[in-house]
VONU-981160 format. One record per residue (C-alpha): residue in three letters; x, y, z. Coordinates in steps of 0.05 Angstrom, whole numbers, plus 32768, in hexadecimal, padded with zeros to 4 digits. Layout:
<nodes>
<r: ala xx: X yy: Y zz: Z>
...
</nodes>
This chain:
<nodes>
<r: met xx: 7FFA yy: 8003 zz: 8004>
<r: ile xx: 8021 yy: 8044 zz: 7FEE>
<r: pro xx: 8030 yy: 8068 zz: 8034>
<r: ile xx: 8003 yy: 809A zz: 8055>
<r: ile xx: 802A yy: 80D9 zz: 804D>
<r: ala xx: 8026 yy: 8113 zz: 807F>
<r: ser xx: 8032 yy: 815A zz: 8067>
<r: glu xx: 8049 yy: 819B zz: 8081>
<r: gly xx: 8003 yy: 81B5 zz: 806E>
<r: ala xx: 7FC8 yy: 8193 zz: 8093>
<r: leu xx: 7F98 yy: 8194 zz: 805E>
<r: ala xx: 7F96 yy: 8198 zz: 8015>
<r: gly xx: 7F95 yy: 81D6 zz: 7FE9>
<r: pro xx: 7F56 yy: 81F5 zz: 7FCC>
<r: leu xx: 7F5D yy: 81D3 zz: 7F91>
<r: gly xx: 7F65 yy: 818E zz: 7FB8>
<r: phe xx: 7F1B yy: 81A0 zz: 7FD4>
<r: val xx: 7EF4 yy: 81B2 zz: 7F97>
<r: leu xx: 7F11 yy: 8175 zz: 7F6E>
<r: ile xx: 7EFB yy: 8146 zz: 7F9E>
<r: gly xx: 7EB9 yy: 8166 zz: 7FBA>
<r: ala xx: 7E9D yy: 8173 zz: 7F6F>
<r: ala xx: 7EBC yy: 8130 zz: 7F52>
<r: ala xx: 7E9C yy: 8109 zz: 7F94>
<r: phe xx: 7E55 yy: 812B zz: 7F7E>
<r: ser xx: 7E55 yy: 812A zz: 7F30>
<r: leu xx: 7E82 yy: 80EC zz: 7F1B>
<r: pro xx: 7E49 yy: 80B6 zz: 7F33>
<r: val xx: 7E0B yy: 80DF zz: 7F19>
<r: ile xx: 7E27 yy: 80E4 zz: 7ECE>
<r: ala xx: 7E44 yy: 80A2 zz: 7ED4>
<r: arg xx: 7DF1 yy: 808C zz: 7EDB>
<r: arg xx: 7DD9 yy: 80B6 zz: 7EA8>
<r: ile xx: 7E09 yy: 809A zz: 7E72>
<r: gly xx: 7E09 yy: 8057 zz: 7E8D>
<r: val xx: 7E51 yy: 8044 zz: 7EA0>
<r: pro xx: 7E68 yy: 802B zz: 7EF4>
<r: ala xx: 7E7B yy: 806E zz: 7F15>
<r: val xx: 7EBC yy: 8051 zz: 7F25>
<r: val xx: 7ECE yy: 8056 zz: 7EDC>
<r: leu xx: 7EC0 yy: 809C zz: 7ED5>
<r: glu xx: 7EE6 yy: 80A6 zz: 7F1E>
<r: ile xx: 7F25 yy: 8083 zz: 7F02>
<r: val xx: 7F25 yy: 80B1 zz: 7EC3>
<r: phe xx: 7F1D yy: 80F5 zz: 7EEE>
<r: gly xx: 7F59 yy: 80DC zz: 7F0D>
<r: val xx: 7F79 yy: 80D7 zz: 7EC3>
<r: leu xx: 7F6E yy: 8119 zz: 7EB1>
<r: ile xx: 7F76 yy: 8140 zz: 7EE7>
<r: gly xx: 7FC1 yy: 8116 zz: 7EFB>
<r: pro xx: 7FFE yy: 8120 zz: 7EDF>
<r: ser xx: 7FF7 yy: 80F3 zz: 7EAA>
<r: val xx: 7FBC yy: 8129 zz: 7E85>
<r: phe xx: 7FB9 yy: 8172 zz: 7E9C>
<r: ser xx: 7FE0 yy: 816D zz: 7EE3>
<r: ile xx: 7FAE yy: 818C zz: 7F09>
<r: ile xx: 7FCB yy: 8161 zz: 7F45>
<r: glu xx: 8012 yy: 8145 zz: 7F44>
<r: ala xx: 8036 yy: 811C zz: 7F74>
<r: gly xx: 8059 yy: 8138 zz: 7FA4>
<r: thr xx: 8026 yy: 8175 zz: 7FAF>
<r: ile xx: 7FFB yy: 817C zz: 7FEF>
<r: asp xx: 7FC0 yy: 816A zz: 7FC9>
<r: ala xx: 7FDC yy: 812E zz: 7FAE>
<r: glu xx: 7FEA yy: 8112 zz: 7FFD>
<r: phe xx: 7FA5 yy: 812B zz: 8014>
<r: ile xx: 7F8A yy: 8103 zz: 7FD9>
<r: thr xx: 7FB0 yy: 80D2 zz: 7FED>
<r: phe xx: 7FA8 yy: 80D1 zz: 802D>
<r: leu xx: 7F60 yy: 80CA zz: 8023>
<r: ala xx: 7F60 yy: 808F zz: 7FEE>
<r: glu xx: 7F80 yy: 8069 zz: 8025>
<r: leu xx: 7F4A yy: 8071 zz: 8050>
<r: gly xx: 7F18 yy: 805D zz: 801B>
<r: leu xx: 7F4B yy: 801A zz: 8006>
<r: leu xx: 7F3E yy: 8002 zz: 804D>
<r: leu xx: 7EF3 yy: 801A zz: 804B>
<r: leu xx: 7EF1 yy: 7FE7 zz: 8009>
<r: met xx: 7F14 yy: 7FAE zz: 801C>
<r: phe xx: 7EEC yy: 7FB2 zz: 8062>
<r: leu xx: 7EA9 yy: 7FB1 zz: 8040>
<r: ala xx: 7EBE yy: 7F81 zz: 8009>
<r: gly xx: 7EC4 yy: 7F53 zz: 803D>
<r: phe xx: 7E88 yy: 7F6D zz: 806D>
<r: glu xx: 7E66 yy: 7F51 zz: 8026>
<r: val xx: 7E75 yy: 7F0D zz: 8030>
<r: asp xx: 7E29 yy: 7EF6 zz: 8046>
<r: phe xx: 7E43 yy: 7EB2 zz: 8067>
<r: glu xx: 7DFD yy: 7EAB zz: 807B>
<r: arg xx: 7DE8 yy: 7E9C zz: 8040>
<r: leu xx: 7E26 yy: 7E6C zz: 802C>
<r: glu xx: 7E0C yy: 7E42 zz: 806F>
<r: arg xx: 7DC8 yy: 7E3D zz: 8054>
<r: gln xx: 7DD9 yy: 7E29 zz: 8013>
<r: gly xx: 7DFE yy: 7DEC zz: 802F>
<r: pro xx: 7E35 yy: 7DC6 zz: 8015>
<r: gly xx: 7E20 yy: 7DB9 zz: 7FCD>
<r: pro xx: 7E1C yy: 7E0B zz: 7FB4>
<r: val xx: 7E5B yy: 7E13 zz: 7FDA>
<r: leu xx: 7E7A yy: 7DE0 zz: 7FAE>
<r: thr xx: 7E6E yy: 7DEA zz: 7F6D>
<r: gly xx: 7E88 yy: 7E37 zz: 7F82>
<r: leu xx: 7ECF yy: 7E1C zz: 7F9E>
<r: gly xx: 7ED2 yy: 7DEE zz: 7F62>
<r: ile xx: 7EC7 yy: 7E28 zz: 7F39>
<r: phe xx: 7EF5 yy: 7E51 zz: 7F53>
<r: gly xx: 7F26 yy: 7E11 zz: 7F4B>
<r: ala xx: 7F1C yy: 7E15 zz: 7F04>
<r: ile xx: 7F1F yy: 7E5B zz: 7EF4>
<r: leu xx: 7F61 yy: 7E60 zz: 7F27>
<r: ile xx: 7F87 yy: 7E1E zz: 7EF4>
<r: ser xx: 7F69 yy: 7E37 zz: 7EBD>
<r: ala xx: 7F8D yy: 7E7F zz: 7ECA>
<r: trp xx: 7FC6 yy: 7E5B zz: 7ED9>
<r: val xx: 7FCC yy: 7E45 zz: 7E9A>
<r: gly xx: 7FBD yy: 7E72 zz: 7E75>
<r: phe xx: 7FEE yy: 7EA6 zz: 7E92>
<r: gly xx: 8022 yy: 7E6C zz: 7E8C>
<r: ile xx: 8010 yy: 7E73 zz: 7E3A>
<r: leu xx: 8012 yy: 7EB5 zz: 7E41>
<r: gly xx: 8053 yy: 7EB8 zz: 7E64>
<r: thr xx: 8065 yy: 7EEC zz: 7EA1>
<r: asp xx: 80A0 yy: 7F07 zz: 7EC1>
<r: ser xx: 80A5 yy: 7ED9 zz: 7EF4>
<r: thr xx: 8084 yy: 7EA1 zz: 7F28>
<r: asn xx: 8069 yy: 7EDC zz: 7F5F>
<r: gln xx: 8048 yy: 7EFD zz: 7F1D>
<r: arg xx: 802B yy: 7EBF zz: 7F06>
<r: ile xx: 8014 yy: 7EAF zz: 7F41>
<r: phe xx: 7FFA yy: 7EF6 zz: 7F56>
<r: leu xx: 7FD4 yy: 7F00 zz: 7F0B>
<r: thr xx: 7FB9 yy: 7EBB zz: 7F19>
<r: leu xx: 7F9E yy: 7ECE zz: 7F55>
<r: leu xx: 7F7F yy: 7F12 zz: 7F37>
<r: val xx: 7F5B yy: 7F00 zz: 7F04>
<r: ser xx: 7F3B yy: 7EC3 zz: 7F2C>
<r: ala xx: 7F13 yy: 7EFE zz: 7F51>
<r: ala xx: 7EC6 yy: 7F0A zz: 7F52>
<r: ser xx: 7EA7 yy: 7F4B zz: 7F63>
<r: leu xx: 7E6E yy: 7F4A zz: 7F84>
<r: gly xx: 7E5A yy: 7F99 zz: 7F76>
<r: ile xx: 7E4F yy: 7F83 zz: 7F32>
<r: val xx: 7E30 yy: 7F36 zz: 7F3C>
<r: val xx: 7E00 yy: 7F4A zz: 7F79>
<r: pro xx: 7DDB yy: 7F85 zz: 7F52>
<r: ala xx: 7DD9 yy: 7F63 zz: 7F0E>
<r: leu xx: 7DB7 yy: 7F28 zz: 7F35>
<r: arg xx: 7D8C yy: 7F51 zz: 7F4F>
<r: ser xx: 7D72 yy: 7F79 zz: 7F0C>
<r: thr xx: 7D63 yy: 7F40 zz: 7EF7>
<r: asn xx: 7D36 yy: 7F1F zz: 7F2C>
<r: arg xx: 7D60 yy: 7EE0 zz: 7F27>
<r: ser xx: 7D88 yy: 7EE1 zz: 7F6F>
<r: asn xx: 7D62 yy: 7EA3 zz: 7F86>
<r: thr xx: 7D60 yy: 7E81 zz: 7F48>
<r: ser xx: 7D96 yy: 7E4A zz: 7F40>
<r: leu xx: 7DC1 yy: 7E7A zz: 7F07>
<r: gly xx: 7DBC yy: 7EB9 zz: 7F40>
<r: gln xx: 7DD2 yy: 7E8B zz: 7F7F>
<r: leu xx: 7E09 yy: 7E63 zz: 7F62>
<r: thr xx: 7E25 yy: 7E9B zz: 7F3B>
<r: leu xx: 7E21 yy: 7EC4 zz: 7F7A>
<r: val xx: 7E42 yy: 7E8B zz: 7FAB>
<r: thr xx: 7E73 yy: 7E7E zz: 7F80>
<r: ala xx: 7E81 yy: 7ED5 zz: 7F7E>
<r: val xx: 7E89 yy: 7ECD zz: 7FC9>
<r: leu xx: 7EB8 yy: 7E9B zz: 7FC7>
<r: ala xx: 7EDE yy: 7EB8 zz: 7F88>
<r: glu xx: 7EE3 yy: 7EFD zz: 7FAC>
<r: phe xx: 7EFC yy: 7EEC zz: 7FF8>
<r: leu xx: 7F2F yy: 7EB1 zz: 7FD8>
<r: ser xx: 7F4C yy: 7EDD zz: 7FA3>
<r: ala xx: 7F56 yy: 7F13 zz: 7FDC>
<r: ala xx: 7F69 yy: 7EEF zz: 8011>
<r: gly xx: 7F97 yy: 7ECC zz: 7FEC>
<r: ile xx: 7FB6 yy: 7F01 zz: 7FC4>
<r: val xx: 7FC6 yy: 7F27 zz: 800B>
<r: val xx: 7FE1 yy: 7EE3 zz: 8029>
<r: phe xx: 800D yy: 7EE1 zz: 7FF2>
<r: gly xx: 8021 yy: 7F23 zz: 7FF8>
<r: val xx: 8049 yy: 7F0E zz: 803B>
<r: trp xx: 806A yy: 7ED0 zz: 8013>
<r: val xx: 808B yy: 7F01 zz: 7FE8>
<r: gln xx: 809E yy: 7F33 zz: 8019>
<r: ser xx: 80B1 yy: 7F0A zz: 8051>
<r: gly xx: 80C0 yy: 7EB8 zz: 8022>
<r: leu xx: 80C0 yy: 7E79 zz: 804E>
<r: ser xx: 80D4 yy: 7E99 zz: 8094>
<r: phe xx: 80B3 yy: 7E99 zz: 80D5>
<r: glu xx: 809B yy: 7EE3 zz: 80B4>
<r: leu xx: 8065 yy: 7EB8 zz: 808E>
<r: leu xx: 803D yy: 7EA6 zz: 80DC>
<r: lys xx: 8035 yy: 7EE6 zz: 80DA>
<r: val xx: 7FEF yy: 7ECC zz: 80AD>
<r: pro xx: 7FD7 yy: 7E9A zz: 80D8>
<r: ala xx: 7FE1 yy: 7EC8 zz: 8111>
<r: met xx: 7FB9 yy: 7EF8 zz: 8101>
<r: phe xx: 7F83 yy: 7EC0 zz: 80EC>
<r: ala xx: 7F8A yy: 7EAC zz: 8137>
<r: ile xx: 7F7D yy: 7EED zz: 8154>
<r: met xx: 7F40 yy: 7EED zz: 8128>
<r: phe xx: 7F2D yy: 7EAB zz: 8143>
<r: val xx: 7F2A yy: 7EC2 zz: 8183>
<r: leu xx: 7F0C yy: 7F09 zz: 8178>
<r: leu xx: 7EDA yy: 7ED9 zz: 8146>
<r: val xx: 7EC5 yy: 7EB1 zz: 8191>
<r: ala xx: 7EC6 yy: 7EEA zz: 81C0>
<r: leu xx: 7E98 yy: 7F14 zz: 8191>
<r: arg xx: 7E65 yy: 7EDE zz: 818A>
<r: arg xx: 7E64 yy: 7ECF zz: 81D1>
<r: ala xx: 7E58 yy: 7F19 zz: 81E7>
<r: ala xx: 7E21 yy: 7F1C zz: 81AE>
<r: trp xx: 7E03 yy: 7ED4 zz: 81D1>
<r: trp xx: 7E04 yy: 7EF0 zz: 820C>
<r: tyr xx: 7DF7 yy: 7F42 zz: 820F>
<r: pro xx: 7DC7 yy: 7F39 zz: 81CB>
<r: glu xx: 7DAD yy: 7F82 zz: 81EF>
<r: arg xx: 7DE1 yy: 7FA0 zz: 81E6>
<r: phe xx: 7DF4 yy: 7F8F zz: 819F>
<r: glu xx: 7DB2 yy: 7F9C zz: 8187>
<r: arg xx: 7DC4 yy: 7FF3 zz: 818B>
<r: leu xx: 7DFD yy: 7FDB zz: 815E>
<r: phe xx: 7DC6 yy: 7FCC zz: 8127>
<r: ala xx: 7D9A yy: 8002 zz: 8144>
<r: ser xx: 7D85 yy: 802F zz: 80F8>
<r: his xx: 7D78 yy: 807A zz: 8123>
<r: asp xx: 7DB2 yy: 8074 zz: 8151>
<r: pro xx: 7DCA yy: 80B7 zz: 815A>
<r: asp xx: 7E10 yy: 809F zz: 8177>
<r: glu xx: 7E0B yy: 8073 zz: 813D>
<r: leu xx: 7E36 yy: 803F zz: 8161>
<r: gly xx: 7E2B yy: 8007 zz: 812B>
<r: ile xx: 7E55 yy: 8035 zz: 80FC>
<r: arg xx: 7E88 yy: 8043 zz: 8135>
<r: ala xx: 7E93 yy: 7FFD zz: 8144>
<r: ser xx: 7E94 yy: 7FE7 zz: 8100>
<r: leu xx: 7ECF yy: 8017 zz: 80F6>
<r: ser xx: 7EF4 yy: 800B zz: 8135>
<r: leu xx: 7EFA yy: 7FC0 zz: 811B>
<r: met xx: 7F16 yy: 7FD7 zz: 80DF>
<r: phe xx: 7F4B yy: 7FFE zz: 80FB>
<r: ile xx: 7F52 yy: 7FC8 zz: 812A>
<r: phe xx: 7F66 yy: 7F9C zz: 8106>
<r: val xx: 7F8E yy: 7FCB zz: 80CD>
<r: gly xx: 7FBC yy: 7FD4 zz: 810E>
<r: leu xx: 7FBD yy: 7F89 zz: 811B>
<r: ala xx: 7FD5 yy: 7F86 zz: 80D8>
<r: leu xx: 800D yy: 7FBB zz: 80D3>
<r: trp xx: 8026 yy: 7FA5 zz: 8116>
<r: leu xx: 802F yy: 7F67 zz: 80FB>
<r: asp xx: 8050 yy: 7F75 zz: 80BB>
<r: ile xx: 8010 yy: 7F68 zz: 808F>
<r: glu xx: 7FEF yy: 7F97 zz: 8052>
<r: ala xx: 7FB3 yy: 7FB4 zz: 807A>
<r: ile xx: 7F80 yy: 7FA7 zz: 8049>
<r: leu xx: 7F92 yy: 7F65 zz: 805D>
<r: gly xx: 7F76 yy: 7F76 zz: 80AC>
<r: ala xx: 7F40 yy: 7F9F zz: 808A>
<r: phe xx: 7F26 yy: 7F6F zz: 805E>
<r: met xx: 7F1F yy: 7F3A zz: 809D>
<r: ala xx: 7F00 yy: 7F6D zz: 80CC>
<r: gly xx: 7ECB yy: 7F75 zz: 8093>
<r: ala xx: 7EC2 yy: 7F27 zz: 8090>
<r: leu xx: 7EC5 yy: 7F19 zz: 80D6>
<r: phe xx: 7E87 yy: 7F4E zz: 80E8>
<r: ala xx: 7E61 yy: 7F34 zz: 80B6>
<r: phe xx: 7E6C yy: 7EEF zz: 80D5>
<r: val xx: 7E5F yy: 7EFB zz: 8117>
<r: phe xx: 7E25 yy: 7F31 zz: 8107>
<r: arg xx: 7DF5 yy: 7F04 zz: 80D6>
<r: asn xx: 7DC0 yy: 7F43 zz: 80D6>
<r: thr xx: 7DD9 yy: 7F83 zz: 80D7>
<r: gly xx: 7DA1 yy: 7FA5 zz: 80C6>
<r: asn xx: 7DB7 yy: 7FEE zz: 809A>
<r: leu xx: 7DF6 yy: 7FEC zz: 80B4>
<r: glu xx: 7E14 yy: 7FD3 zz: 8074>
<r: glu xx: 7DEF yy: 8006 zz: 8050>
<r: arg xx: 7DFF yy: 803F zz: 807D>
<r: leu xx: 7E49 yy: 802B zz: 8078>
<r: ser xx: 7E44 yy: 8025 zz: 8030>
<r: gly xx: 7E26 yy: 806E zz: 8029>
<r: phe xx: 7E60 yy: 8098 zz: 8046>
<r: ala xx: 7E9D yy: 805D zz: 802A>
<r: tyr xx: 7E84 yy: 8064 zz: 7FED>
<r: gly xx: 7E61 yy: 80A6 zz: 7FEF>
<r: phe xx: 7EAD yy: 80C7 zz: 7FF0>
<r: phe xx: 7EE3 yy: 809D zz: 8008>
<r: ile xx: 7EE6 yy: 8063 zz: 7FD6>
<r: pro xx: 7EDC yy: 8090 zz: 7F96>
<r: val xx: 7F16 yy: 80BA zz: 7FB3>
<r: phe xx: 7F32 yy: 807C zz: 7FB2>
<r: phe xx: 7F2C yy: 8076 zz: 7F72>
<r: ile xx: 7F37 yy: 80B9 zz: 7F5A>
<r: asn xx: 7F7A yy: 80AD zz: 7F6B>
<r: val xx: 7F88 yy: 8068 zz: 7F46>
<r: gly xx: 7F79 yy: 8090 zz: 7F0B>
<r: ile xx: 7FA0 yy: 80CF zz: 7F26>
<r: asn xx: 7FE9 yy: 8095 zz: 7F29>
<r: phe xx: 7FC8 yy: 8074 zz: 7EEF>
<r: pro xx: 8004 yy: 8069 zz: 7EC7>
<r: leu xx: 7FEA yy: 8072 zz: 7E7E>
<r: ala xx: 8028 yy: 8089 zz: 7E58>
<r: glu xx: 8038 yy: 8036 zz: 7E6B>
<r: leu xx: 8004 yy: 802B zz: 7E33>
<r: gly xx: 801E yy: 8053 zz: 7E06>
<r: asp xx: 8059 yy: 8016 zz: 7E08>
<r: phe xx: 8039 yy: 7FDD zz: 7DD7>
<r: ser xx: 8052 yy: 7FAA zz: 7DF1>
<r: val xx: 8033 yy: 7FC8 zz: 7E33>
<r: leu xx: 7FF3 yy: 7FC4 zz: 7E15>
<r: gly xx: 7FF7 yy: 7F8D zz: 7E02>
<r: lys xx: 8001 yy: 7F6B zz: 7E47>
<r: ala xx: 7FC9 yy: 7F98 zz: 7E5E>
<r: leu xx: 7F92 yy: 7F7E zz: 7E2F>
<r: ala xx: 7FB1 yy: 7F34 zz: 7E37>
<r: leu xx: 7FA2 yy: 7F3C zz: 7E78>
<r: ile xx: 7F53 yy: 7F57 zz: 7E66>
<r: ala xx: 7F53 yy: 7F16 zz: 7E3F>
<r: ile xx: 7F6C yy: 7EE0 zz: 7E67>
<r: ala xx: 7F3D yy: 7EFD zz: 7EA0>
<r: leu xx: 7F00 yy: 7EEA zz: 7E75>
<r: val xx: 7F11 yy: 7EAF zz: 7E5C>
<r: val xx: 7F1F yy: 7E87 zz: 7E98>
<r: lys xx: 7ED0 yy: 7EA7 zz: 7EB9>
<r: leu xx: 7EB9 yy: 7E87 zz: 7E6E>
<r: gly xx: 7ED2 yy: 7E46 zz: 7E66>
<r: pro xx: 7ED1 yy: 7E2A zz: 7EB7>
<r: ala xx: 7E85 yy: 7E54 zz: 7EB9>
<r: leu xx: 7E71 yy: 7E1B zz: 7E8C>
<r: leu xx: 7E77 yy: 7DE4 zz: 7EC0>
<r: phe xx: 7E2E yy: 7DFF zz: 7EDC>
<r: ala xx: 7E12 yy: 7DDA zz: 7EAA>
<r: phe xx: 7E24 yy: 7D99 zz: 7EDA>
<r: arg xx: 7DF5 yy: 7DC1 zz: 7F14>
<r: arg xx: 7DBC yy: 7DC7 zz: 7EDB>
<r: leu xx: 7DCF yy: 7DFE zz: 7EBC>
<r: ser xx: 7DC4 yy: 7E0E zz: 7E74>
<r: val xx: 7E02 yy: 7E25 zz: 7E40>
<r: arg xx: 7DEA yy: 7E65 zz: 7E3E>
<r: glu xx: 7DDA yy: 7E63 zz: 7E96>
<r: ser xx: 7E22 yy: 7E58 zz: 7E97>
<r: leu xx: 7E43 yy: 7E85 zz: 7E65>
<r: ala xx: 7E10 yy: 7EB9 zz: 7E8B>
<r: ser xx: 7E30 yy: 7EAC zz: 7EC2>
<r: gly xx: 7E79 yy: 7EAF zz: 7EBB>
<r: val xx: 7E68 yy: 7EE9 zz: 7E8F>
<r: leu xx: 7E55 yy: 7F07 zz: 7ED6>
<r: leu xx: 7E93 yy: 7EE3 zz: 7EFD>
<r: ala xx: 7EC4 yy: 7F09 zz: 7EC3>
<r: gly xx: 7EA6 yy: 7F4F zz: 7EDB>
<r: gln xx: 7ED4 yy: 7F76 zz: 7F07>
<r: leu xx: 7ECE yy: 7FAD zz: 7F31>
<r: ser xx: 7EF3 yy: 7FD8 zz: 7F71>
<r: val xx: 7F1E yy: 7F96 zz: 7F94>
<r: ile xx: 7F45 yy: 7F88 zz: 7F59>
<r: ile xx: 7F5C yy: 7FCB zz: 7F50>
<r: ala xx: 7F71 yy: 7FCC zz: 7FA4>
<r: leu xx: 7F96 yy: 7F87 zz: 7F94>
<r: ala xx: 7FBB yy: 7FA0 zz: 7F58>
<r: glu xx: 7FD3 yy: 7FDE zz: 7F80>
<r: leu xx: 7FF1 yy: 7FAC zz: 7FB3>
<r: gly xx: 800D yy: 7F7C zz: 7F74>
<r: val xx: 8034 yy: 7FC5 zz: 7F5E>
<r: asp xx: 804D yy: 7FC9 zz: 7FA7>
<r: leu xx: 8063 yy: 7F87 zz: 7FB2>
<r: gly xx: 8088 yy: 7F8D zz: 7F69>
<r: val xx: 8069 yy: 7F4B zz: 7F54>
<r: ile xx: 8041 yy: 7F75 zz: 7F17>
<r: asp xx: 8052 yy: 7FB9 zz: 7EF1>
<r: asp xx: 802F yy: 7FFB zz: 7EE9>
<r: gly xx: 801C yy: 7FDB zz: 7E9E>
<r: leu xx: 8000 yy: 7F97 zz: 7EC1>
<r: glu xx: 7FD5 yy: 7FC5 zz: 7EFC>
<r: ala xx: 7FBB yy: 7FEF zz: 7EB8>
<r: gly xx: 7FA5 yy: 7FBA zz: 7E9F>
<r: ala xx: 7F85 yy: 7F9D zz: 7EDE>
<r: ile xx: 7F62 yy: 7FE4 zz: 7EDB>
<r: leu xx: 7F4B yy: 7FD8 zz: 7E8F>
<r: leu xx: 7F35 yy: 7F9F zz: 7EA2>
<r: val xx: 7F01 yy: 7FBD zz: 7ED2>
<r: gly xx: 7EF6 yy: 7FF4 zz: 7EA6>
<r: val xx: 7EE1 yy: 7FC4 zz: 7E6A>
<r: thr xx: 7EB9 yy: 7F8F zz: 7E9E>
<r: ala xx: 7E95 yy: 7FB9 zz: 7EC2>
<r: ile xx: 7E7A yy: 7FD6 zz: 7E95>
<r: leu xx: 7E67 yy: 7F95 zz: 7E63>
<r: ser xx: 7E63 yy: 7F67 zz: 7E9B>
<r: pro xx: 7E1C yy: 7F78 zz: 7EAF>
<r: val xx: 7E01 yy: 7F83 zz: 7E6A>
<r: val xx: 7E12 yy: 7F41 zz: 7E50>
<r: phe xx: 7E00 yy: 7F1B zz: 7E8B>
<r: lys xx: 7DBD yy: 7F3B zz: 7E71>
<r: ala xx: 7DC2 yy: 7F2C zz: 7E2E>
<r: leu xx: 7DD5 yy: 7EE1 zz: 7E3C>
<r: ala xx: 7DAA yy: 7ED2 zz: 7E7B>
<r: pro xx: 7D63 yy: 7EA5 zz: 7E6D>
<r: pro xx: 7D2B yy: 7ED8 zz: 7E74>
<r: leu xx: 7D0A yy: 7EC7 zz: 7EBA>
<r: ala xx: 7CDB yy: 7EA5 zz: 7EA9>
<r: ala xx: 7D0A yy: 7E76 zz: 7E83>
<r: ala xx: 7D31 yy: 7E6E zz: 7EC5>
<r: glu xx: 7D1C yy: 7E53 zz: 7F09>
<r: glu xx: 7D05 yy: 7E90 zz: 7F1E>
<r: ser xx: 7CF6 yy: 7E78 zz: 7F6A>
<r: glu xx: 7D22 yy: 7E3F zz: 7F6F>
<r: ser xx: 7D4D yy: 7E37 zz: 7FA4>
<r: ile xx: 7D92 yy: 7E13 zz: 7FA0>
<r: ser xx: 7D88 yy: 7DDE zz: 7FE4>
<r: thr xx: 7DC0 yy: 7DA0 zz: 7FC1>
</nodes>
């Protein structure tokens, strides 16, 4: 991660405030009007104001440092909410059938990606491992809205796609962060920091579950809709910062701490009311957009002028699409048609914010270069726009899908 730099000026200059405020408010409105995800416009806006184009925000200035500080908070909140989105209750309710199917599909995606990058050729084994995990991820931010908008969340197609997406997002993100620790420390005692982190998480998990069981009335206030003290948000953010601090103390990437904090909260408290919406409100309303604007500011646009770099970026996009479409055909063994299976694969290929955060981690680790990071950002731009559209074209009419069918095996 980029370190948060303190500068002599505590706050940004007027230009920084004006640009951030105007962009955070107006870009989602414009994005909705033209039918593209807000994240795409936020990245493009960052490219325009950054040193690659108009140089309104220059590296090393107070404005740049202030935006970087806000972006770091946005990244932590993004990973926290990614963990928060894991629906453990759904996974338990579905039973082993869909979970095993999802694990099988995810395993097939990993193998396909490993073979694909082997054919393409990579600079090192570490790079091949990282890219394999990166393109194997899925985005619940793409999957969930697309399923809801087509009323297919409770169909066989919807349930299998959703479970696979949950597993792919969680396992890929966790795998990349653990891999990052291995890259930094190798096969040494330093690697024990990861299981130590999980052990601490397990202890907190047991403690929180017992406390919630014995004192339910005290925890109910965390999820009250009209709490003037907003204890639910305070508790969530406190847990996030505690885990981030713990990760930094163990010399582990802070985003792992944030992700684990969100997953822990989601596992312990299954019925959180509208807490997730309230957390998402200020996170996606300001801090996370600033993260994407900062991604655009630091986007290596000049790298794409090199045809070899551009070729790598396009190859990354191609592999990311193929490795989802092929394994998705295995859904036919769960009585989905070929068309439904391809629709699921297209939706699983859609990427949003988390893959950008993970690609940034890859650059920090030194396993991928700026060109491949640019490819990951382009992958988000392409799939975030096309995946929901192609899914709606491929998915069968609702009457043909088993609307009320729920997977129980």
